[in-house]
C-alpha positions, 0 to 999 in steps of 0.5 A: 092165849096159846098154851105151852103145847101150842104150835104157834111160832114164837119170834126169835131174833137171830143174826148171821153172826150167831150162826157163823163159823169163826174160821171161815166167817160164813154160815155153818156148813155141816157143823160139828160141835166139840166137847167144849161146846164150840161149833165149826164147819167140819171142813174148816175144823179139819183144815185148821187141825191139819194132818197132825193136830193143833193146840199145846202140850198134851192137847193136840186136837184143840178147839180154835176158840178156847184151846181145850182139846183131847189127846186123840182126834175127836170124831166129827159128827154133824150137828143136825139142829145147827144145820137146820137153823143155818138152813132156815136162816138162809131161807129167811134171808133169801125170802127178804131179798127176793120175796116169799113167792120165789123161795122154797118153803123151809123144812118143818124140823131137823128130822125132815130131808132134804133141807132147803137149798143154801144160797150160793153166790157165783164166783166172780173173776177176782175170786178165780184169779185169786185161787189161781194165784194161791195155787201157783204160790203153793206149787212154788213152795213145793218146788222149793222144798224139793229143790232143797232136797228135804228127805221125804219118802215117796208117800211123804211127797204124795202127802205134800202135794195132795195136802197142798192141793186138796183145799182147792175146788178143782180136785182133779189137780190132786192127780198131779204126777209127782214124776214131774218134780223128780228131775235134775236140779237144773231142770227144777230150777227152770220149773221154779223160775217159770212158776215164779214168773207166772206168779209175778204176772198174776199179781202185777197184771190185773186191777180191780174195777168196782162199780155199783152193778159189778162188785169186783172185776179184773182186767187181764192183759192180752198175754201173760209174758215177760213182754207184758211186765212193766218197763223197769227202765221207766219208773212209775210216777210217785204219788204225793201223799198228804200224810208224807210227814207221818209215814210209819213202817211197822213190822209184825211181832213174832210173839203175837203171831198165830201158829196158822200164819208165817211172816217174811224175813223182813217182817212186812208180809204175813201169809196163811201157812199150808202147815201149822207152824211149831212156834213156842207156846205163849199167852201172847200168841193169838189162837186165831189167825191174827197178829199185831205189829211190834210198834206201840203207838201212844202219842202223835200222828201215824200213817201206814198202808196195807196191800190186800190184793192177795187176800180173800178175807181180811181185817186191818186196824189197831188194837191194844196189846191187851186184846184177848188172844181168842177174840177177833179184831173189832169184836172187842172194846179195845180194837178197831178195824175195817173188814173185807168179806170175800162175798163182797162186803166192806164193813167197819167194826168199832165198839163191837158194832158193825157198820156196812160201808159198801161193796167196793174192795180197796186194793190198798188200805191206808190207816191214819191214827191221830192220837192227838185228836183221838181219831182213826181213819181208813182210806182206799189208796190209788192215785190218791187217798179216798176216805172210807171210814172215820171214827173217834176213839178213846184208848187207855193204853198204847195201840198196835197195828193189827191184822186178821186173815180169815178163811184160812186159804193157804197162800193168802197174804197181807203186805205192809207197804213201804210207802214212797212219797 
């Protein structure tokens, strides 16, 4: 038997979730470990903190998980051991997928360099369109701010534009000339109108087509112009829903809303904010980018729909009001959901267990909650409802519609549809 000094490999079982960043839900990249012991991607942590820090009271630079923090911004240093483990896990995962003969051997220790290349997934058309839509949304917000004549110095304006665009992969856009925005109020109104038209066209003029060979594709119109918009004089035929008599129109609860999110005036759209919102601290508020709806469902049958087209990474489902505010949807015994990862995977999470459903992305998700039969079901909604997943559930307390927008890409949003039947 090998002694303690032997170099024989000892099997260690790890899952991808063990080495994931809870902010972006991907393998750790340049991981930094805070004083509390929690680790995140350096870039994810910087975005979560923003320019002025997060947290509560005297702890502005708080940990997104436990809210422990310091008065001064900590220096983020790469945890080389965690980076080595993440790289080695990525290498092993590639070996399983393509075979050992096509994968470079991993490094033998964290002190060796360079590390094996991380697996990369090329962006598909949907991701490109989504990023473009997000960017246009950010430009709309910037123009609205300038139009309201918020008193900002020239350097302050530089910060707004550079912050809004620095998270985009096309860094060249950060050189956008601010003089474009220093126009008359009338000209600014024209700019805003043009941007909103582009945003509307992007959102309305592409559709998802999922096939076994291609995860997600987008069909573009020949031209993005006012002539390509749907003819409002000819209303679209209404879909007949089998759940018509149980339609619910939930609204987001502001008390549980994470400071990373903001909601529309009608409380039916939740969006990842460019800046951390100054909501008052409350033990009911999520520390992660999640929110519940106000409606407490304890009996009967209920159905609602969520438009997910404008969000890269999301989870929708139900949870009890007592769900821990620093845990993620589906990872607790009192929450259930389906989750879309931008890498092309749809999963269901029930009883803290993941069930992979496939790679087809639903543009609209219907949630059916039957508290009489103790059943929960998720549907992909198009011309009709198509069952994605169904499970039995036993809840000891009322349930609330629940939402999670992760990845922290500003402008990503989920919309509670007002279902027409």
